[in-house]
C-alpha positions in Angstrom: 5.0 23.9 -6.1 2.4 21.5 -4.5 0.9 18.4 -6.2 -1.5 15.9 -4.6 -3.0 12.6 -5.9 -5.4 10.4 -4.2 -5.1 6.6 -4.4 -7.7 4.0 -3.6 -6.3 0.7 -2.3 -8.6 -2.3 -2.3 -7.4 -4.8 0.3 -8.2 -8.4 0.5 -8.2 -8.4 4.3 -5.3 -8.5 6.7 -2.0 -8.2 5.0 0.3 -6.0 3.0 -0.4 -4.1 -0.2 2.5 -2.7 -2.1 1.8 0.9 -3.3 5.4 1.8 -4.2 4.8 2.1 -7.9 1.7 4.2 -7.4 3.6 6.6 -5.1 6.5 6.8 -7.6 4.0 7.6 -10.4 2.4 10.4 -8.3 5.9 11.9 -7.7 6.7 11.7 -11.4 3.3 13.3 -12.3 4.1 16.2 -10.0 7.1 17.2 -12.1 9.1 17.9 -8.9 12.9 17.4 -9.3 13.6 17.8 -5.6 11.4 18.1 -2.5 9.4 16.1 -0.1 6.7 13.4 -0.7 4.2 12.8 2.1 2.0 9.6 1.9 -1.0 9.8 4.2 -3.6 7.1 5.0 -7.0 8.3 5.9 -8.0 5.4 8.2 -7.6 4.2 11.8 -7.6 0.4 11.3 -4.8 0.2 8.7 -1.3 1.7 8.5 1.5 2.6 6.2 5.0 1.1 6.5 8.3 1.5 4.8 9.6 -2.1 4.7 12.0 -4.4 3.0 10.6 -5.4 -0.3 13.0 -8.2 -1.3 12.0 -11.1 1.0 8.3 -11.6 1.7 9.3 -13.5 4.9 9.9 -10.1 6.5 6.3 -9.1 6.1 5.1 -12.5 7.2 7.3 -12.2 10.3 5.9 -8.8 11.1 2.3 -10.1 10.8 3.2 -13.1 13.1 4.8 -10.7 15.7 1.7 -8.4 15.7 -0.7 -11.4 15.9 1.1 -12.4 19.1 1.4 -8.8 20.4 -2.3 -7.8 19.7 -4.6 -10.7 19.6 -8.0 -10.6 17.9 -10.9 -11.1 20.4 -8.7 -10.3 23.4 -10.9 -9.9 26.5 -8.9 -6.8 27.4 -10.7 -4.8 24.7 -14.2 -3.4 25.2 -14.5 -1.8 21.7 -15.6 -4.6 19.4 -18.5 -2.9 17.5 -17.3 -4.3 14.2 -16.0 -7.6 15.4 -13.1 -9.2 17.3 -10.5 -7.6 15.0 -11.9 -4.1 15.6 -9.9 -2.8 18.5 -6.8 -4.9 17.7 -6.8 -3.1 14.3 -6.8 0.3 16.0 -4.0 -0.7 18.4 -1.9 -2.0 15.5 -2.4 1.3 13.7 -1.4 3.4 16.7 1.8 1.2 17.1 2.8 1.8 13.5 2.0 4.9 11.5 -0.5 6.5 9.1 1.9 8.9 7.4 5.4 8.6 5.7 7.8 11.4 4.6 10.1 10.5 1.7 12.6 12.8 0.1 12.2 13.5 -3.6 15.5 13.5 -5.5 16.0 13.7 -9.3 12.2 13.4 -9.9 11.7 10.2 -7.9 10.9 9.2 -4.3 14.4 8.5 -3.0 13.8 5.1 -1.5 16.6 2.8 -0.3 17.6 -0.2 -2.3 15.3 -2.7 -0.5 12.5 -0.3 0.6 8.9 -0.6 -0.5 5.8 1.4 0.6 3.0 -0.7 1.9 -0.6 -0.3 3.1 -0.9 -2.7 6.0 -4.5 -3.8 6.4 -5.2 -4.7 10.0 -8.9 -5.8 9.5 -9.6 -9.4 8.5 -12.2 -8.4 5.9 -11.6 -6.5 2.6 -11.7 -2.7 2.6 -11.2 0.2 0.3 -8.5 2.5 1.7 -7.9 6.1 0.7 -4.3 7.3 0.5 -3.1 10.9 -0.4 0.3 11.4 -1.9 1.4 15.0 -1.6 4.6 16.4 -3.2 6.1 19.7 -2.2 9.0 21.1 -4.1 
């Protein structure tokens, strides 16, 4: 059995957007008891992460690390058609991921105790991001 649901995530600009409950809802809607859930982000300037969801300092520290690693407006980058955060956003996406695979067990995405699913917006301005949640059982 295959089930898919498309989500739209409205971001407020650079930062993390928790989509754990929407993914869990899509898994529940599928009716699958056991299988595999794939979460796919259809963009090249945002990413998906599976991250600790208990302490927001973890996400702040990730953003601080990436701000140091991939600086907006770095003279190294030629691609800046959409502004100084354009190429840095693409680099951040390549260094992270745009797809997650999560086991489905007993009708739910089998996440760890402290795991949450996040869209990580790498652009500084708001965007609407498309995510497909697919469940195969």
